[in-house]
Each structure stands twice: as structure tokens, then as C-alpha cells.
C-alpha positions in Angstrom: 21.9 155.9 129.9 21.4 153.9 126.7 18.4 151.7 126.1 20.3 148.4 126.7 21.7 149.9 130.0 18.1 150.8 131.1 17.1 147.1 130.5 19.9 146.0 132.9 19.0 148.8 135.4 15.4 147.8 135.7 15.8 144.1 135.4 14.1 142.0 138.1 17.3 139.9 138.3 20.3 141.4 140.1 23.4 142.2 138.0 26.8 143.1 139.4 30.1 143.9 137.6 33.2 143.3 139.7 36.9 144.2 139.2 39.4 141.4 139.3 40.0 142.4 143.0 36.3 141.9 143.9 35.5 145.7 143.9 32.0 146.5 142.6 32.2 148.6 139.4 28.5 148.8 138.7 25.3 147.2 139.7 21.5 147.5 139.0 18.7 148.5 141.3 17.8 144.9 142.2 21.4 144.2 143.1 21.4 147.1 145.6 18.5 145.4 147.4 20.3 142.0 147.3 23.4 143.5 148.9 21.3 144.4 151.9 21.0 140.7 152.5 24.3 139.3 151.2 28.0 140.3 151.4 29.5 141.5 148.1 32.5 139.3 148.7 30.3 136.2 148.8 28.7 137.1 145.5 32.1 137.7 144.0 33.4 134.3 145.2 30.3 132.6 143.6 31.0 134.4 140.4 34.6 133.4 140.2 33.8 129.8 141.2 31.3 129.3 138.4 33.0 131.3 135.7 34.0 129.7 132.5 37.6 128.4 132.4 38.2 130.7 129.4 36.9 134.0 128.3 33.1 134.1 127.6 29.9 133.4 129.4 28.7 130.4 131.4 25.2 129.8 132.8 24.8 127.4 135.8 21.6 126.2 137.4 21.9 126.1 141.2 19.9 127.0 144.3 21.1 130.1 146.2 19.4 131.9 149.0 20.1 135.2 150.8 17.4 136.4 153.2 14.2 136.8 151.2 16.1 136.4 147.9 16.1 133.0 146.2 17.8 132.2 142.9 17.7 129.2 140.6 20.8 130.0 138.5 23.5 132.5 137.5 25.3 133.6 134.4 28.9 134.7 134.7 30.8 136.4 132.0 34.2 138.0 131.4 36.1 139.2 128.3 39.4 140.1 130.0 41.2 139.6 133.3 40.1 143.0 134.7 36.3 142.6 135.0 33.8 139.9 135.7 30.0 140.2 135.7 27.3 138.0 137.3 23.6 137.9 136.8 21.5 136.0 139.3 18.1 134.6 138.2 15.6 135.2 140.9 12.6 133.2 142.1 10.0 135.6 143.5 9.7 134.8 147.2 7.1 137.5 147.8 3.8 137.1 145.9 3.6 140.6 144.4 -0.1 140.1 143.7 -1.0 140.0 147.4 -3.5 142.5 148.6 -2.4 145.4 150.8 -2.7 144.4 154.5 -5.7 145.9 156.1 -6.8 146.8 159.6 -6.0 149.5 162.2 -2.7 151.0 163.2 -1.3 148.9 166.0 1.7 148.7 168.2 3.6 145.6 167.1 5.5 145.3 170.4 2.2 145.0 172.3 1.0 142.3 170.0 4.2 140.3 170.4 4.1 140.6 174.2 0.4 139.6 174.2 1.1 136.4 172.2 4.2 135.5 174.3 2.2 136.0 177.5 -0.7 133.8 176.3 1.6 131.0 175.2 3.6 131.2 178.4 0.7 130.2 180.6 1.4 126.8 182.1 4.5 126.4 179.9 8.2 125.9 180.9 9.5 127.4 177.7 11.9 130.3 178.0 10.8 133.1 175.6 13.6 135.5 174.7 13.4 138.7 172.6 15.6 140.8 170.4 13.5 143.7 169.3 14.4 146.7 167.2 13.0 149.6 169.3 12.4 152.1 166.4 9.3 150.7 164.7 6.2 153.0 164.4 2.6 151.8 164.6 1.8 149.8 161.5 -1.5 148.7 159.9 -2.6 145.1 160.6 -5.8 143.2 161.2 -5.2 142.6 164.9 -7.2 139.4 165.4 -5.9 137.7 162.3 -2.3 138.6 163.1 -2.5 137.3 166.7 -4.0 134.1 165.3 -0.9 133.8 163.0 1.7 134.6 165.6 0.1 132.3 168.2 0.3 129.5 165.6 4.0 130.3 165.0 4.7 129.9 168.7 2.7 126.7 168.9 4.8 125.2 166.1 7.9 125.5 168.4 6.2 124.4 171.7 8.4 121.3 172.0 11.6 123.4 172.5 13.0 124.7 175.8 13.8 128.2 174.4 12.2 130.3 171.7 13.7 133.5 170.4 11.7 136.3 168.9 13.7 138.7 166.7 12.2 141.9 165.3 14.2 143.8 162.7 14.2 146.0 159.7 14.8 144.4 156.3 17.3 146.9 155.1 17.0 147.9 151.4 13.9 145.6 150.9 10.6 146.9 149.7 7.2 145.8 148.4 4.8 147.8 146.2 1.0 148.2 146.5 -0.8 150.2 144.0 2.5 151.7 142.8 3.5 152.9 146.3 6.7 151.4 147.8 6.7 150.3 151.4 9.7 149.2 153.5 9.6 145.8 155.2 10.4 144.5 158.7 10.4 141.0 159.9 9.4 139.0 163.0 11.6 135.9 163.1 10.7 133.2 165.6 13.4 130.5 166.0 14.3 127.5 168.2 16.2 124.2 167.8 13.4 122.8 165.6 9.9 123.4 164.5 7.0 120.9 164.0 6.5 120.5 160.2 2.8 119.6 160.8 2.0 123.3 161.1 3.5 124.4 157.8 0.3 124.3 155.7 -1.7 126.1 158.5 1.0 128.8 158.9 1.0 129.4 155.1 -2.8 129.7 155.1 -2.9 132.1 158.0 -0.2 134.2 156.4 -2.2 134.4 153.2 -5.3 135.4 155.3 -3.2 138.3 156.7 -1.9 139.2 153.2 1.6 138.8 154.6 4.8 137.0 153.5 6.0 134.0 155.5 9.3 132.1 155.1 9.3 128.7 156.9 12.6 126.9 157.7 13.5 123.8 159.8 14.3 126.0 162.8 12.7 129.4 162.2 9.6 131.1 160.8 9.9 134.6 159.5 6.9 136.9 159.0 7.7 139.7 156.6 5.4 142.7 157.1 5.1 145.9 155.0 5.4 149.1 157.0 2.1 150.7 156.2 1.9 153.6 158.6 -1.2 155.5 157.5 
């Protein structure tokens, strides 16, 4: 691998080279992570949509979002009709300076059930769950995490049904002290959340050293799988 190829390989921004039929010819490490959250065909369509009308390179500033990946622009380039490349400029959604979550090894399913049970008391809300059954015990500060998850449920308490979805974030990782950890997510969703809780949720997530993504109808807590 040449020096300039190494620059592409280890770039923080995803780079993908497609054939004219949309087949991936090459991609860097960050693009491999991106394709865990986005379909290659979707990226190819974006590349062809924003390509220059003639051979060459074109940079466009636009907002794109795929799971935890957020982008503020792309550069698309091609020199012939056979290949087209795209580089996506990434906004960090995870604060890489966060401290490593601390606490004891806990059963995440037990904590979810505990929070749902406490929020169900005197409530007519229907709490539903879709839980990946394969997660091991992970390291969390139990009291702080329960405080965060309870506040997430409270932010949806004007809805009739609240769904809790627990899943692996395939191909996504975070590093602490040079050690890579896989991620999983707890996604709580309903028709709409109360925006008055946004600042408090952000604060509680920071207190837990966790990554939270807040939308109009869902809150996603992204948690490193620290198992020792």
C-alpha cells in the first residue's frame, strides 16, 4: 500500500469507489463501518445524483444521516464512465473524549425491566419490547443509568404505546485508551417525545459517559460493550 493509499485507508471520512453498475470496487475502513448503517445502493445513488455533469470532481455541502453517522458534505469524482468515487465528510456524533463508563457488571435486561416496571405503576401506557437476547453483562453505573433511562421514559409519557428496542450496532465501535469496544443501543420510541426533556437527557447521558441521540420520536442510548 502506497503512502497516499494509507491516507485514504485511515481517513476519518468514509471513501467508496463504485463501478458504473454500482458495485463496490474499493473502500476504506471508515466506509466499512458506514455500510453497517447504510445500504451501498443508497450511497451510490447519492454519488451519481451529486456528480459533476462532466468528468472531474464536485463538492456539495448537504446534511446526510445514517444511524450514528452524520455528514455535512460530499465530494464526488470520476475520470471515465467506468468508475465513480465518493468521499463523505463526517461530523463526529460520538464525543471521542468521553471517559470510559464506570461501574459494576450488570444485566441490561434487568435494568430495562426495572425501569419499565417503575414507570408502569398507575400508567395506561402500553410498554412493548424488542430485545436482542445475546448481550452479556456490561459495565455501567447502575444508579446513574436507571436515572437516565427513567427520564427517557418520562419524556414519552404522553403516548399510548412506547417501544423499547435493544440491538447491536453492527460494525460500529468506540475506543478508550486505545482499546476498541463494540456498541449496542437502547432505542425508546413512540409517536412523539416532549422536547422539554432534551437538555436533561443530554446532561444525564454525559453523567453516564454515554452517547445519546435525540429525535422527534425516539431517543437512542449508545453503550460500549465493556465486559470486564
